[in-house]
C-alpha positions in Angstrom: 106.2 82.3 65.2 103.3 84.0 66.7 101.0 82.1 64.6 102.5 78.7 65.6 102.2 79.7 69.3 98.5 80.6 68.8 97.8 77.2 67.1 99.4 75.4 70.1 97.4 77.4 72.5 94.1 76.7 70.6 95.1 73.1 70.5 95.7 72.8 74.2 92.4 74.7 75.0 90.5 72.4 72.6 92.1 69.4 74.3 91.2 70.7 77.8 87.5 71.3 76.7 87.2 67.8 75.3 88.7 66.4 78.6 86.2 68.4 80.6 83.3 67.4 78.5 84.2 63.7 78.8 84.7 63.9 82.5 81.3 65.7 82.9 79.6 62.9 80.9 81.3 60.1 82.8 80.3 61.8 86.1 76.7 62.2 84.9 76.6 58.5 83.8 78.1 57.3 87.2 75.4 59.3 89.1 72.7 58.1 86.9 73.7 54.5 87.1 75.0 54.1 90.6 73.2 56.9 92.4 73.9 60.3 94.0 76.0 60.2 97.2 74.8 62.4 100.2 76.6 65.7 100.0 77.8 67.2 103.3 78.5 64.2 105.4 81.3 65.2 108.0 84.6 63.6 107.9 85.3 61.2 110.7 88.0 63.3 112.2 85.5 66.2 112.6 83.0 64.1 114.5 83.2 64.1 118.4 80.6 61.4 118.9 77.7 59.8 117.2 74.3 58.6 118.5 72.4 55.8 116.6 68.8 54.9 117.3 66.9 51.9 116.0 63.6 52.0 118.0 62.4 48.7 116.7 65.3 46.9 118.2 66.8 48.9 121.0 65.4 51.4 123.6 66.9 54.9 123.4 70.0 56.0 121.5 73.4 54.4 121.6 76.2 57.0 122.1 79.4 56.1 120.2 82.7 57.7 121.1 85.1 55.0 119.8 87.1 56.4 116.9 86.9 53.3 114.9 83.1 53.0 115.4 82.8 56.7 114.4 84.7 56.1 111.3 82.3 53.2 110.4 79.3 55.3 111.2 80.6 57.9 108.7 81.4 55.3 106.0 78.0 53.8 106.4 76.4 56.8 104.7 78.2 55.7 101.5 75.6 53.0 101.1 72.8 55.6 101.2 73.3 56.5 97.4 69.9 57.6 96.1 68.2 57.7 92.8 67.7 61.2 91.3 64.8 60.0 89.1 62.6 58.3 91.5 60.2 59.9 94.2 60.1 58.5 97.7 57.0 57.3 99.2 55.8 59.8 101.7 54.0 57.3 104.1 57.1 55.5 105.4 59.1 56.4 108.5 62.7 56.0 109.4 64.1 52.8 111.1 67.6 53.9 111.9 68.7 57.5 112.7 72.4 58.5 112.9 73.4 61.9 114.4 76.9 63.1 114.0 78.0 65.6 116.8 81.0 68.0 115.9 82.7 70.5 118.1 81.2 74.0 117.8 79.1 73.1 114.9 75.5 72.0 114.5 74.7 68.2 114.6 74.1 66.4 111.3 71.3 63.8 111.2 70.6 61.1 108.5 67.8 58.7 108.8 66.8 55.7 106.7 64.6 52.7 106.4 65.1 49.9 103.9 64.0 51.9 100.9 64.3 55.6 101.8 66.8 58.0 103.1 65.9 61.3 104.8 68.7 63.9 104.4 68.6 67.6 104.9 64.8 67.6 105.0 64.2 65.7 102.0 63.4 62.0 101.3 65.1 60.0 98.5 64.8 56.5 97.2 67.9 54.4 98.0 69.5 52.7 95.1 70.6 49.6 97.1 67.6 48.8 99.3 68.2 46.9 102.6 72.0 47.4 102.4 72.2 50.4 104.9 69.8 48.8 107.4 71.5 45.3 107.3 75.0 46.9 107.8 73.8 49.2 110.6 72.2 46.2 112.4 75.4 44.2 112.1 77.7 47.0 113.2 75.7 48.7 116.0 72.8 46.3 117.0 74.1 42.8 116.6 73.6 42.1 120.3 70.2 43.6 120.4 68.7 41.8 117.5 66.4 38.9 118.3 67.6 35.3 117.7 65.9 33.8 114.6 
């Protein structure tokens, strides 16, 4: 009876190890193929307001307090997945800067141009170039963009 119980326990542990290894491999493949997400972006309900700046298009910063616009500003960081294997070009500068202000906590800032994201003091190559800037222009600066 004890022997049978030990065999069941060993089988369950072996199965859980196999599931854990498979999950780790799938996660690694997903990050390698799709890019790494920014870790530490605040949740939309934690953010009091957001400032967005795009010096090439608009003077100064836009302060956003509308809950829906704040939610969009937080979700926008999902398009800033970056490559773990590529090095960012150090000569470029950010085009768009988004700062998230939370109550009684330090502000969190993310900046990006068409190819590079600056996050927590480091620059990374964006996996989907142009996507973040195009979306930010359409969401926050559509009325400021010059007619083409």
